[in-house]
A tleap script that builds the chain and sets N, CA, C and O, in Angstrom:
source leaprc.protein.ff14SB
mol = sequence {
  NMET PRO ILE GLU ILE LEU VAL ASN GLY GLU
  PRO GLN THR ALA PRO MET GLY GLN THR ILE
  LEU GLY LEU LEU GLN HIE LEU ARG LEU ASP
  PRO ALA ARG VAL ALA VAL GLU MET ASP ARG
  ARG ILE VAL LYS GLN PRO LEU TRP ALA GLN
  THR VAL LEU GLN ALA GLY ALA ARG LEU GLU
  ILE VAL GLN PHE VAL GLY GLY CGLY
}
set mol.1.N position { 115.613 77.881 165.972 }
set mol.1.CA position { 114.911 77.893 167.560 }
set mol.1.C position { 115.680 78.242 168.878 }
set mol.1.O position { 116.762 77.731 169.168 }
set mol.2.N position { 115.108 79.036 169.545 }
set mol.2.CA position { 116.314 79.591 170.572 }
set mol.2.C position { 116.103 78.061 171.610 }
set mol.2.O position { 115.265 77.159 171.602 }
set mol.3.N position { 117.355 78.356 172.463 }
set mol.3.CA position { 117.722 77.644 173.381 }
set mol.3.C position { 117.707 78.250 174.777 }
set mol.3.O position { 117.932 79.460 174.799 }
set mol.4.N position { 117.478 77.626 176.001 }
set mol.4.CA position { 117.510 78.483 177.266 }
set mol.4.C position { 118.778 78.114 177.781 }
set mol.4.O position { 119.199 76.966 177.636 }
set mol.5.N position { 119.415 78.988 178.368 }
set mol.5.CA position { 120.840 79.100 179.105 }
set mol.5.C position { 120.616 79.892 180.426 }
set mol.5.O position { 119.762 80.776 180.496 }
set mol.6.N position { 121.290 79.596 181.311 }
set mol.6.CA position { 121.724 80.480 182.619 }
set mol.6.C position { 122.684 81.385 182.286 }
set mol.6.O position { 123.522 80.946 181.498 }
set mol.7.N position { 122.814 82.438 182.616 }
set mol.7.CA position { 123.821 83.836 182.585 }
set mol.7.C position { 123.824 84.304 184.061 }
set mol.7.O position { 122.833 84.789 184.609 }
set mol.8.N position { 125.178 84.092 184.734 }
set mol.8.CA position { 125.126 84.706 185.791 }
set mol.8.C position { 123.810 84.528 186.943 }
set mol.8.O position { 123.380 85.296 187.803 }
set mol.9.N position { 123.402 83.139 186.519 }
set mol.9.CA position { 121.936 82.855 187.323 }
set mol.9.C position { 120.526 83.372 186.903 }
set mol.9.O position { 119.465 83.154 187.488 }
set mol.10.N position { 120.696 83.973 185.969 }
set mol.10.CA position { 119.559 84.647 184.918 }
set mol.10.C position { 119.119 83.569 183.892 }
set mol.10.O position { 120.073 82.932 183.445 }
set mol.11.N position { 117.935 83.224 183.428 }
set mol.11.CA position { 117.872 82.747 182.602 }
set mol.11.C position { 117.811 83.633 181.200 }
set mol.11.O position { 117.449 84.808 181.255 }
set mol.12.N position { 118.075 83.195 180.307 }
set mol.12.CA position { 118.295 83.784 178.689 }
set mol.12.C position { 118.244 82.854 178.130 }
set mol.12.O position { 118.536 81.694 178.420 }
set mol.13.N position { 117.590 83.635 176.667 }
set mol.13.CA position { 117.480 82.685 175.289 }
set mol.13.C position { 118.872 83.040 174.363 }
set mol.13.O position { 119.668 83.978 174.413 }
set mol.14.N position { 118.800 82.163 173.735 }
set mol.14.CA position { 120.097 82.264 172.603 }
set mol.14.C position { 119.977 81.522 171.483 }
set mol.14.O position { 119.819 80.315 171.668 }
set mol.15.N position { 120.018 82.012 170.090 }
set mol.15.CA position { 119.800 81.228 169.146 }
set mol.15.C position { 120.510 79.972 168.943 }
set mol.15.O position { 121.734 80.037 169.047 }
set mol.16.N position { 120.004 78.875 168.682 }
set mol.16.CA position { 120.853 77.642 168.553 }
set mol.16.C position { 121.956 77.941 167.637 }
set mol.16.O position { 121.813 78.606 166.611 }
set mol.17.N position { 123.138 77.397 168.063 }
set mol.17.CA position { 124.239 77.713 167.207 }
set mol.17.C position { 125.199 78.972 167.614 }
set mol.17.O position { 126.250 79.371 167.112 }
set mol.18.N position { 124.413 79.449 168.741 }
set mol.18.CA position { 125.527 80.949 169.075 }
set mol.18.C position { 126.639 80.358 169.902 }
set mol.18.O position { 126.589 79.438 170.718 }
set mol.19.N position { 127.475 80.965 169.576 }
set mol.19.CA position { 128.964 80.858 170.296 }
set mol.19.C position { 129.048 81.887 171.615 }
set mol.19.O position { 128.237 82.800 171.773 }
set mol.20.N position { 130.149 81.605 172.540 }
set mol.20.CA position { 130.084 82.500 173.518 }
set mol.20.C position { 130.772 83.836 173.106 }
set mol.20.O position { 130.550 84.811 173.823 }
set mol.21.N position { 131.573 83.977 172.039 }
set mol.21.CA position { 131.689 85.285 171.793 }
set mol.21.C position { 130.595 85.804 171.342 }
set mol.21.O position { 130.469 86.995 171.626 }
set mol.22.N position { 129.596 85.249 170.626 }
set mol.22.CA position { 128.341 85.706 170.071 }
set mol.22.C position { 127.526 86.159 171.108 }
set mol.22.O position { 126.725 87.069 170.895 }
set mol.23.N position { 127.637 85.607 172.266 }
set mol.23.CA position { 126.614 85.832 173.286 }
set mol.23.C position { 126.977 87.236 173.746 }
set mol.23.O position { 126.127 88.119 173.856 }
set mol.24.N position { 128.675 87.468 174.093 }
set mol.24.CA position { 129.267 88.443 174.398 }
set mol.24.C position { 128.813 89.642 173.740 }
set mol.24.O position { 128.217 90.579 174.270 }
set mol.25.N position { 129.157 89.521 172.518 }
set mol.25.CA position { 128.672 90.789 171.624 }
set mol.25.C position { 127.177 90.975 171.626 }
set mol.25.O position { 126.828 92.101 171.272 }
set mol.26.N position { 126.321 90.230 171.906 }
set mol.26.CA position { 124.723 90.368 172.096 }
set mol.26.C position { 124.751 90.940 173.472 }
set mol.26.O position { 123.994 91.895 173.650 }
set mol.27.N position { 125.417 90.577 174.399 }
set mol.27.CA position { 125.428 91.484 175.662 }
set mol.27.C position { 126.087 92.727 175.741 }
set mol.27.O position { 126.216 93.407 176.759 }
set mol.28.N position { 126.519 93.002 174.541 }
set mol.28.CA position { 127.474 94.299 174.523 }
set mol.28.C position { 128.735 94.337 175.613 }
set mol.28.O position { 129.143 95.443 175.968 }
set mol.29.N position { 129.273 93.282 176.077 }
set mol.29.CA position { 130.381 92.995 177.071 }
set mol.29.C position { 131.629 93.164 175.768 }
set mol.29.O position { 131.667 92.758 174.606 }
set mol.30.N position { 132.417 93.828 176.473 }
set mol.30.CA position { 133.757 94.055 175.952 }
set mol.30.C position { 134.718 92.421 176.205 }
set mol.30.O position { 134.912 92.105 177.379 }
set mol.31.N position { 135.142 91.689 175.342 }
set mol.31.CA position { 135.458 90.587 175.283 }
set mol.31.C position { 136.971 90.617 176.195 }
set mol.31.O position { 137.361 89.707 176.926 }
set mol.32.N position { 137.539 91.655 175.982 }
set mol.32.CA position { 138.988 92.023 176.399 }
set mol.32.C position { 138.843 92.007 178.153 }
set mol.32.O position { 139.788 91.802 178.916 }
set mol.33.N position { 137.238 92.311 178.615 }
set mol.33.CA position { 137.539 93.023 180.044 }
set mol.33.C position { 136.514 91.586 180.797 }
set mol.33.O position { 136.101 91.658 181.954 }
set mol.34.N position { 136.313 90.677 180.121 }
set mol.34.CA position { 135.358 89.532 180.744 }
set mol.34.C position { 136.359 88.335 181.000 }
set mol.34.O position { 137.417 88.272 180.373 }
set mol.35.N position { 136.015 87.432 181.893 }
set mol.35.CA position { 136.233 85.723 181.999 }
set mol.35.C position { 134.951 85.294 181.810 }
set mol.35.O position { 133.961 85.947 182.139 }
set mol.36.N position { 134.934 84.259 181.311 }
set mol.36.CA position { 133.781 83.080 181.048 }
set mol.36.C position { 134.101 81.977 181.605 }
set mol.36.O position { 135.209 81.492 181.374 }
set mol.37.N position { 133.112 81.290 182.538 }
set mol.37.CA position { 132.999 80.027 183.025 }
set mol.37.C position { 131.690 79.437 182.268 }
set mol.37.O position { 130.649 80.079 182.125 }
set mol.38.N position { 131.925 78.000 181.766 }
set mol.38.CA position { 130.910 77.419 181.145 }
set mol.38.C position { 130.656 76.208 181.996 }
set mol.38.O position { 131.559 75.372 182.011 }
set mol.39.N position { 129.561 75.970 182.716 }
set mol.39.CA position { 129.538 74.681 183.565 }
set mol.39.C position { 130.529 74.102 184.238 }
set mol.39.O position { 130.866 72.918 184.199 }
set mol.40.N position { 131.079 75.159 184.986 }
set mol.40.CA position { 131.852 75.172 185.977 }
set mol.40.C position { 133.235 74.917 185.435 }
set mol.40.O position { 134.105 74.359 186.104 }
set mol.41.N position { 133.410 75.347 184.196 }
set mol.41.CA position { 135.135 75.261 183.722 }
set mol.41.C position { 135.272 76.541 183.057 }
set mol.41.O position { 134.321 77.012 182.434 }
set mol.42.N position { 136.417 77.155 183.146 }
set mol.42.CA position { 136.891 78.315 182.657 }
set mol.42.C position { 137.010 78.081 181.072 }
set mol.42.O position { 137.680 77.109 180.723 }
set mol.43.N position { 136.478 78.806 180.176 }
set mol.43.CA position { 137.002 78.795 179.123 }
set mol.43.C position { 137.618 79.773 178.556 }
set mol.43.O position { 137.045 80.863 178.563 }
set mol.44.N position { 139.008 79.651 177.881 }
set mol.44.CA position { 140.133 80.698 177.321 }
set mol.44.C position { 139.486 81.154 176.261 }
set mol.44.O position { 138.842 80.466 175.469 }
set mol.45.N position { 139.676 82.546 176.224 }
set mol.45.CA position { 139.418 83.406 175.497 }
set mol.45.C position { 139.738 83.062 173.736 }
set mol.45.O position { 139.118 83.662 172.858 }
set mol.46.N position { 140.682 82.126 173.466 }
set mol.46.CA position { 140.808 81.998 172.245 }
set mol.46.C position { 139.869 80.777 171.635 }
set mol.46.O position { 139.823 80.460 170.446 }
set mol.47.N position { 139.210 80.229 172.604 }
set mol.47.CA position { 138.070 78.883 172.310 }
set mol.47.C position { 136.514 79.697 172.251 }
set mol.47.O position { 135.446 79.144 171.986 }
set mol.48.N position { 136.699 81.048 172.549 }
set mol.48.CA position { 134.988 81.412 172.437 }
set mol.48.C position { 134.378 81.547 171.171 }
set mol.48.O position { 133.162 81.493 170.985 }
set mol.49.N position { 135.233 81.724 170.308 }
set mol.49.CA position { 134.402 82.028 168.789 }
set mol.49.C position { 133.998 80.644 168.169 }
set mol.49.O position { 133.351 80.465 167.138 }
set mol.50.N position { 134.551 79.651 169.071 }
set mol.50.CA position { 134.355 78.224 168.358 }
set mol.50.C position { 133.426 77.308 169.365 }
set mol.50.O position { 133.173 76.117 169.188 }
set mol.51.N position { 132.990 78.097 170.420 }
set mol.51.CA position { 132.377 77.234 171.833 }
set mol.51.C position { 131.109 77.363 171.426 }
set mol.51.O position { 130.709 78.517 171.273 }
set mol.52.N position { 130.319 76.417 171.195 }
set mol.52.CA position { 128.887 76.653 170.782 }
set mol.52.C position { 127.940 76.489 172.178 }
set mol.52.O position { 128.159 75.499 172.877 }
set mol.53.N position { 127.141 77.220 172.492 }
set mol.53.CA position { 126.359 77.066 173.538 }
set mol.53.C position { 125.321 76.214 173.538 }
set mol.53.O position { 124.493 76.344 172.636 }
set mol.54.N position { 125.169 75.335 174.378 }
set mol.54.CA position { 124.142 74.057 174.519 }
set mol.54.C position { 122.938 74.351 175.499 }
set mol.54.O position { 122.969 74.964 176.566 }
set mol.55.N position { 121.811 73.724 174.827 }
set mol.55.CA position { 120.720 74.143 175.640 }
set mol.55.C position { 121.296 73.722 177.209 }
set mol.55.O position { 122.103 72.807 177.376 }
set mol.56.N position { 120.773 74.498 178.246 }
set mol.56.CA position { 121.000 74.344 179.707 }
set mol.56.C position { 122.055 74.717 180.279 }
set mol.56.O position { 122.206 74.616 181.497 }
set mol.57.N position { 123.172 75.332 179.270 }
set mol.57.CA position { 124.584 76.024 179.841 }
set mol.57.C position { 124.312 76.715 180.586 }
set mol.57.O position { 123.457 77.580 180.396 }
set mol.58.N position { 125.036 76.540 181.828 }
set mol.58.CA position { 125.112 77.653 182.854 }
set mol.58.C position { 126.555 78.506 182.588 }
set mol.58.O position { 127.622 77.966 182.883 }
set mol.59.N position { 126.532 79.453 182.190 }
set mol.59.CA position { 127.492 80.479 182.330 }
set mol.59.C position { 127.771 81.479 183.396 }
set mol.59.O position { 126.750 82.033 183.805 }
set mol.60.N position { 128.881 81.855 183.953 }
set mol.60.CA position { 129.362 82.775 184.847 }
set mol.60.C position { 130.271 83.822 183.873 }
set mol.60.O position { 131.221 83.471 183.173 }
set mol.61.N position { 129.794 85.045 183.991 }
set mol.61.CA position { 130.657 86.084 183.063 }
set mol.61.C position { 130.750 87.275 184.162 }
set mol.61.O position { 129.887 87.958 184.713 }
set mol.62.N position { 132.230 87.228 184.248 }
set mol.62.CA position { 132.989 88.014 185.175 }
set mol.62.C position { 133.631 89.231 184.282 }
set mol.62.O position { 134.403 89.071 183.336 }
set mol.63.N position { 133.056 90.717 184.881 }
set mol.63.CA position { 133.891 91.861 184.021 }
set mol.63.C position { 134.761 92.306 185.091 }
set mol.63.O position { 134.589 92.335 186.310 }
set mol.64.N position { 135.776 92.662 184.325 }
set mol.64.CA position { 137.115 93.300 185.382 }
set mol.64.C position { 136.868 94.821 185.057 }
set mol.64.O position { 136.488 95.313 183.995 }
set mol.65.N position { 137.134 95.347 186.070 }
set mol.65.CA position { 136.743 96.857 186.373 }
set mol.65.C position { 138.065 97.212 186.966 }
set mol.65.O position { 138.589 96.719 187.965 }
set mol.66.N position { 138.577 98.283 186.073 }
set mol.66.CA position { 139.820 99.220 186.699 }
set mol.66.C position { 139.149 100.257 187.668 }
set mol.66.O position { 137.987 100.661 187.634 }
set mol.67.N position { 140.215 100.614 188.594 }
set mol.67.CA position { 139.798 101.491 189.723 }
set mol.67.C position { 141.129 101.911 190.497 }
set mol.67.O position { 142.180 101.423 190.081 }
set mol.68.N position { 141.173 102.831 191.660 }
set mol.68.CA position { 141.984 103.050 192.269 }
set mol.68.C position { 141.646 102.749 193.756 }
set mol.68.O position { 142.488 102.947 194.632 }
savepdb mol mol.pdb
quit
């Protein structure tokens, strides 16, 4: 059964049991180039594989962009 979450203010669905890392992979985002906040708290990268998304979670994903 899918759950409803918000990613950068946009409604999304995710499978029950999905982790932050799984969501990033689904969104085709490079984990080495993003920072993740869930429910107004920064989640450290080593915890992404074990942090399971809950229904109603609010995530902000910020991508780092190089340039000059």
